[in-house]
N, C-alpha and C positions, 0 to 999 in steps of 0.2 A: 233780375232773377232772384227769387228768395234764397236765403242760405240753405245749403243742402246738409246732409247728415255729417259730413266731415267738419264743416264749420260749427254746426250745433254741438258736436261732440267735443271739439276743441274749447268752445266757450264754456261748456259744462265742466270739463276737466280743469280748465283755468280757474274757474270759480271754486272748485273743490281744493285745488292747490293753494289758493289764497286762504281758504278756511283752515286747512291743516297747518300751514305755515304760521298763521296767527296764534296758534296754541303751541308753537315751538317744535313741530314735527315736520316730516317731509312726506312726499308721495310714497317713498319706500316703507313708511310705517303703516300704510293702508294694507290691511290683511283680508278685507272682504268688500266686494262691491255687488250691488244688485242693479242691473241695468234693465230699464223698461224702454222698449223700442215701439214706435208707432207702426213701423213697417219691418217685418222680419227680413225682408230682402236687403235691408241696410246693414245687416250684421257684419258682413265681411269688411265693408268700408269703415264702419265704426271701430271694429277690432284693430284695423291697421292704424288708426289714429290713437287708439288706446295704448298700443304698443310703444308709441313715442313717449308716453308719460310714465310707463312702468318699465324701465330699462333693465333692472336687476331680475326681478322675478314677479310675474303678474300675481295680483291677489286672487284668492278664491272668488269665483264669479258665478252669478246666476243671471241669466238673461231671459226675458220673456216679452211677449207682445202685450202692449197695453192699449186698449181701445178707449179708455176713459179719459185720456189726456185731451187738452185743448187742441184745436185744429192746428195752431201754429207751433206746437211742440212736437219734435220728432224723437226726442230722447230725454229720459230722466235717469240720473244715477244717484244711488244712495251709497255712500262710502263709510266704512268703519275703520278707524285707525287706532293703533296702540299708542297711548300717550303715557310715557314713562313718568314715574314719580319725580317731581321737581322740574318737569318740562314747562 
């Protein structure tokens, strides 16, 4: 069975976590995300997984349906983090 939205969301957020940690910040420093879902019905499941990664306060979010993605993609997330000087 191919990975579902929960697995794809975790993979995407794990990749984002690696990227922000590579520049010396954490997921708590992300203040905005744009989420593109292939299927809007996946929103509730995606949001439950997302809550695991943003424990303190979730970032400002925009979510919309994206039909232009490849067939194997269920989700894309763009994240913007505040990187403090000297980080």
